[in-house]
C-alpha positions in Angstrom: 54.7 95.7 165.0 54.6 97.4 168.4 51.5 99.3 169.5 53.6 102.5 169.6 54.3 102.1 165.9 50.7 103.1 165.2 51.3 106.6 166.4 53.0 109.4 164.6 56.1 110.8 166.4 57.3 114.3 165.4 60.7 115.9 166.3 61.3 119.4 165.1 63.4 122.4 166.0 61.7 125.1 168.0 62.9 128.6 167.5 61.0 129.8 170.6 62.6 127.1 172.8 65.9 126.9 171.0 65.9 123.1 171.1 64.4 120.1 169.5 60.8 119.3 170.6 59.3 115.8 170.3 55.6 115.1 170.4 53.1 112.4 169.6 49.9 114.2 168.7 46.7 112.4 169.3 48.2 110.1 172.0 49.8 112.3 174.7 49.8 115.9 175.7 53.1 117.7 176.0 56.3 116.1 174.8 60.1 115.9 175.3 62.8 118.4 174.4 66.6 118.6 174.2 69.6 119.9 172.1 70.2 116.6 170.2 67.5 115.6 167.6 68.3 111.8 167.9 68.3 111.8 171.7 64.9 113.6 171.6 63.5 111.0 169.3 64.7 108.1 171.5 63.3 109.8 174.6 60.0 110.4 172.7 59.8 106.8 171.8 60.3 105.8 175.4 57.6 108.3 176.5 55.1 106.9 174.0 55.9 103.3 175.2 55.3 104.4 178.8 52.1 106.2 177.9 50.8 103.1 176.2 51.8 100.9 179.1 49.9 103.2 181.5 46.8 103.0 179.4 47.0 99.3 179.6 47.4 99.2 183.3 44.5 101.7 183.8 42.4 99.7 181.4 41.7 102.8 179.3 41.3 102.5 175.6 44.0 104.0 173.4 43.1 106.8 171.0 42.9 106.0 167.3 46.2 105.5 165.5 47.8 108.5 163.8 50.6 106.9 161.8 49.9 105.9 158.2 46.6 107.8 158.2 45.2 108.5 154.7 43.7 111.9 154.1 40.8 112.4 151.6 41.6 116.0 150.8 38.2 117.1 152.1 37.0 118.4 155.4 34.0 120.4 156.6 34.7 123.7 158.3 32.0 125.7 160.0 32.8 129.4 159.8 29.6 131.3 160.3 27.4 133.1 157.7 29.3 136.4 157.8 32.7 135.0 157.1 31.2 132.7 154.5 29.8 135.7 152.7 33.1 137.7 153.0 35.1 134.8 151.6 32.6 134.2 148.8 32.7 137.8 147.8 36.5 138.0 147.9 36.8 134.9 145.8 34.3 136.3 143.3 36.2 139.6 143.0 39.4 137.7 142.3 37.6 135.6 139.7 38.1 132.4 141.6 35.9 129.7 143.1 35.4 129.8 146.9 37.1 126.4 147.2 40.2 127.4 145.3 40.4 130.8 147.0 40.2 129.1 150.4 42.8 126.4 149.4 45.2 129.1 148.3 44.7 131.1 151.5 45.3 128.1 153.6 48.5 127.2 151.7 49.8 130.8 152.2 49.0 130.5 156.0 51.3 127.5 156.3 
């Protein structure tokens, strides 16, 4: 396995840019773009390899891997007392738990 295999690479269509955009979140800022999905992926892989090479030359530690990451389904979110109260009351008026109300709200946002 190459070190670059430890990092998630994403290529997706951008309506705003009207092209494919490739990025590697957690490893490098920015990304690559183009009209052909496969070409963008190959260019992204090259950029990731280069980024890792530069880290090695500079002696800087690589960020934690992002590929194959397992998610627990739990995270802590600090929202402030006022928003916490509003969400709790809204959930209560809808006859739902705060957790389930927030989960449904986040699913709708995606």
